[in-house]
N, C-alpha and C positions, 0 to 999 in steps of 0.2 A: 930657606927654600919654604915655599908653600906646600904643606902637606896635603891639603884637602884638594880633591879632585874637582869638586863643584866650583870652589873659588880659582882654582886653574882655568877651568873652562870659561868661567865667567870673566876673568881677567883678559883672557885671550880674546873674548867676543868684545870686550869693551875696546881693547887696543885696535882690533880689525876694524870695527865700526867707525871709532874715532879717525882712523887713518884714512878711510874710504871717504868719509865725509868731508873731511879736511881737502882731500884732492877733488871731490865733486865741488866743493865750494870755490877752490881756487879756479877750477876749469870754468864754471858757469859766470865767475866774476869776469875772467878773461874774456869770455865769449860776449858777455854784454857790454863790456868795455869797448870791444871791437866793434860790435853792432851799433853802439851809440855814437862813436867816432865816424863809422862809415856812413851812417844817416845823417849827421850832420855836414860831413864831407860831400854828400850827395845833395843836399839843399844849397850848399855855398856854390857847388859847381852849377846847379840850375839857375840860381841868381846871376852867376857871370854870364852864362849863355844868354840870359834875357838882356842884361846890359849890353853884351856884345851885338845883340841884334838889333838893339834900339839906338845905336850910336848914330846920330845925324850930323853929315858932314856938308849938308846943303848950304849952310850959312858961312858967315866968316869964322866963327868959332864952333867946334864941335859942341854938341848937346845930346842929351838923352831924350829921345823922342817920348818915351813912355817908362817911367821910373817904375821899380817893383812896388806892388800894391800893398805889402804887409804894413801895417799902421805903425808897427815898431820902428821902422825906418824914420818916420817923422817925428818921433819923440826924442828929445836930447837924452843921450845916454840909454836909449830904449832896448839894447840887448841884440839888435842886428844892424850891421853896418856895410856900406859899400863905398867904393871910390874908384874912380877912373883917371889915370894919368896918361898924357898924351906927349910924347917928344920930351920927356923929362919934366914936364910941368903939369901941376893939377888942374884938369879940366872941370871936374865937377865930383860932389861927394854928398853922401846921404846927410840929411839934417840931424840924424841920430848922433854923428860924430862931433857935432857942436863946432868945436874951434880946434879939433884935432886933426892934424893931418898925418897920415900914415906914410913913413918914409921906407921904400922898399929896402934900401940899404942898412937900415937898421933892424930889419926883422931878425928874431933869433929862432933857433930851433925849439919846438915845444913839445909836449906830451901828445900822444897819439898820432904823430905824423904830422901835426900842424905847424906853421909858423907862428911865433908869438909875439906880441906887441903890446904897449900901454895904451889903453884906450880912455875914454871920457872918465872923469872922477877918479883917475889913476887905476882903474880896474884892468886887469889882465885879459886881453882879448886874443882868440884864436883866428889866424887870418889864413884863408886860401888865395893864391896868385896865380893868374894866368896872363901870358903874353899872347896877344892876338894882332893880327894884321888885317886891315880893311883895303880892298883894292879901290883904287881911284884911277882917272885918266891919266892922270899925272904920275901915278906909281902908288905903291902900297904904303900905308901909313901905320906905323906901330901904336899900340896903346896897351898899357898896362892895367889890368882890371883886378881890383882886390875885393873880397867880401870877407865877412868876420862876424863873429859873434862873441858874447862874453862867455869866458872859461867857467864861470860860476854855474852857467846853465847845465853843462856836462857833469860838472862835478856835483851839483845838487842831484840830477838824475841818477848817477851811479852810487851817491850815498844813500839814496831811498831804496834803490834796488838791494844793496848790501843788507840794510836794514831787514827788509821783507826776506832775502835770503838766509839771514842769520836765523830769524823766527822759524822759517820752514825747515831749516837744518836741524835746529835744536828739537823741534816737534818729530822731525823724522828719527834723531837719535833717540828720543824717549821711547818711540814706538819699537824701534830696533832693539834697544836694551831690554825693553818689556818681553818682546818676542824671544830674545836669547835667553832671558831667565827662565821663561816656561818651557823653551826647548831643553835647556839644560835640566830642568825638574823633570821633564816627561823622559828624557833620555837616561837619566839615573834613577828613576823610579824601579826598573827592573832589578837594580843593585840592591835597593831597599827590600824588596820582595824575596830576593835570594838570601839577604841577611835574616829575615824573618823565618824562611824555610830553614836554613841552617840551624837558627835559634830553637825551632821545634825538634829538629833531631838530636840537639843537644840536651834538650829537656826530655828526651824519651817519648815525645808525643807524635813522632813520625820515623819510620825507617829510612826514608831516602829523600833527597832533594828533589823537588818537582822539576821538570824539565820542559814546562810550558812557556819559557820565557822567550827573548829574542833570540835569533839564530847565532849572534855573536857569542852569546852566554852559554849556548848549549854544549860546547865543548869543556868549560869549565864545569858546568853542572855534572856532565858525564864523568870528568876526573874526581869530582867530590863523591858522587856515588860509588865509583869504583874504590876511592880510598876508604869509604864507610865499610864497603864488603870486605877489604883486606883487614880493616880493624876488627870486624866482627869474627873473621877467620883467626886473628891473632888472640882474641879472647876466648875463643873456644879452646886454642891450643893451650892458653895459659891455664885454664880450668883444668883441662885434661892434664897437664903436668903437676898441678896443685893436687889434684886428686890421688895421681899416682904416687906423689911424695907422701901425702896424708897416709895413705894405705901401707907404704913401704916402711913408714915409722912406727905405725901403730902397732905391729906385731913384735919388734926388736924391744920396744919400751915396755909392753906388756911383760915379756919374758924376763927383761932385768928386773921388774917389779916383783915377779914372783920368785926369782932367785934371791931378791934381797931379803925375802921372809926368813932365809936360813943363816942370815948374818946377825951378829950381836947388835943389841937395839942401837947403839951410838952410830954404828956404820950402817944399819937398816935406814935410820933417819937420814944420814948424809945422802945414800944412794935414792931415797924418793925424792929428796930436795933436788937433787940434780936433775932427776927423770922430769920433775914438774918444770924445772927450768928449761930443759930440752923441749918439753912440748910447748910451753909458751913460745919458745923462740920459733919453734916450727910453726905455730900458728901464727905468729907475725909474719914469717916469709910467705905462708900461704896467702895471708891478707895483702902483702905486697904485691903478691902476683897479680891481682885484680884491681889495685890501686891504679887511677889514671886511666883504666879502660873501662870503668863504670861509673862515668861521671854524667852520663845521660839521664839522670833523675834527680828529683828534688824531694825533699822531706820537710814536713811541717814542724817547725822547731818546737812550738808550744805543746803539741800533743806528744810528741816524742819524749821531750823533757818530763812532762807528766808521767808516762809510763816508767821511766827510768827512777823517778821520785818514789813511786808506787812500790817499786822492786826494792829500793834501799831503805825505805820507811821503817820495815821491821827490824833492820840493823841499828837504827836510831832510837827507836821506840823506847827500849829499856833506859836510854839517858835522859829521855824527855827532850830530846832535840826537836826545834821547830823549824820546818822548811818554809821559807818566804821565797815563793816564786812569782815573778812578774815578768810575763812575756806575752806580748801582742800575738794572738792566735793567728794572724794573718801573715806573719813572718815565715818565710820559706826558705830553705838552703839548697843550692845546687850541689848537693852530695848524695851519695848513695846512702839510704837509711841505715845500712848495717854499719857502714864506715861511721857515719855520724853517731850512731848508738855506742860504738866502740870508743871514739874519741872523748865524747861528753861524758860517757859511762864512767871512763877512768878517772875523770875530775871529779865528778860526784862522789865516786866511791871514796877517793881520797879524802874528800871534805868530809864524808859520812865517818869515818874511821878517827879522825883528830877534832871534828867539832864538840864542843862542851854544851851549847845550849841553843845555837842559832846557825843556820846555812841560809844564805841569801842568794838566789840564782835571778838574774836580769838580763834583759837584751834590748837591743836598740839598733836600728839600721843606719849606716852612715855611707850614703852613695852606694857603691857596689859590694860592700861589705856589711856583715851583721857582726856586731861586738856582744859576746855572751860573757858576763861577769859573775864568777863563781867565789864567794866569799865564806869564811866560816871564822868562829870565835876561839879556835882551837890554839895550840901553843905557837904556832906560826913558825917561820923559818928565819934563821938569822941572816941579815942581808948579804954578807959574805958568801952564802951557800946558795943563794937564789940562782945563779948561773950553773950550778951543778944538777939542779933538780931533773933536768930532762937528759941527763947523761946515763947511757945505757949500764945497767948494774949498779948505779949508784941510789942508795936509798939512805935517808936521813936517819930512819929507825930500823936498826938491824934486825929487830925482830918483827917487822912488818912487811911482808912481801919482798918481792925480788928486785924491785927497783926498774921494771920494764913499762909500767902503766902510762906513765907521762911521757916517756920516751915514745913509746907507740902512739899516742895522741899527738905529738909533734910531728911525727912521721906522716900520719893519716893526714893532717891538716896541710902540711907542706905540699903532699900530692896534689891536692886540690886548690894550690895557691893560697892557703891560709897559713895562720901562725898561731903561736901561744906566747903569753908572756906571764911574767910573776911579779908581785909585789906586796908590801905589807898592807893588811886590810885594815879598815877603821874600826872593824868588829874585834881586831885585836889578834886575828890569824893570819891565814894566806890568802891573797886575792889574786885569782887566776882569770886572766883574759883570754877569750878565744876569738880569733878573727876567722870568721866563715864567708865564703861565698854566697852572696845573695841572689836569689833567683830574680830573673828580670820580668 
């Protein structure tokens, strides 16, 4: 099934135009054939009338007092013929028939309503026949008058007409196809403008879709704007609930930390570790509350990465770790800057903790996605453990963190239609690839 609306409309226009032009062509062909046959039949009838009026019976033998003047009657196989038969015997015929005698009994039905016979040189001729009676003192005398012309004459006329008609119909089809294409383009242009308006809203550059399009699109624009308002309301509610949750957890966690001061060292450290874990998980839930509802923004990838590297550089400076960052400054990502900072920051932080001497960060665009590659020369991760990295609470270094960082990154990217993958790095450590939605 054709998915493109433009192709559907164009195909429908092509089929409709072709169907109509075929009908018009058949109708015009039939009309011309009828006109041509009627015109020749009229000419033959006039010849018969002239011959009937000029039959002279004053002598012993009937004769034609004045023959038709068309010069073709005097040329052998000239294309026009006549013959007069009286009382079953040939009386006289045109010189164009030469030695051919038309037999009324052998005439057969031909095209266009004519009778058909074989003329001079074996050519097919169309014949018109009429029975007339001429009144004489001794009584009426019957005569059969035949007038004919070469079938090739009408065939050539119809063939020439069909050639000219075909050229005209093809030119008409070309003009109509071009007009249909333009009409479809003009008709669908408001949809392209609507797409651009929605993209502006999605990018955070506009609050609503403009309603200055065609009347047919105004209900859709109204529904979109209503949806945006409801979405904005949902955002405010999510933020309010997140804020309430943050304030609701803050005080109990603070109390727990204060109470832990009265516990023995080992138990106090355990409580503090669990409280930190609760805080991180709470922060993640607060972050999730706004994920997917704040995607109407974009962030410059190079500048944000530069800021994160600046923040992490003091951590790696003591080990003399070198940061190699290669990101085009024009690359922008369709993500909230805070979400991008959290997702990318977790990966860079992980690399900064395990790298020995080098961390490489690069990015390139591929169609509608931007791939960010972060590699380090640290100890790396065994191939069998790569799939476990993003599991919540799973960390391959028991004394390093809570195991939520990369899991949070995976959740953030999934909310924006991105993804994260892991492999071994050519530098010897871990290679993390982030698939981010590129700005249009």
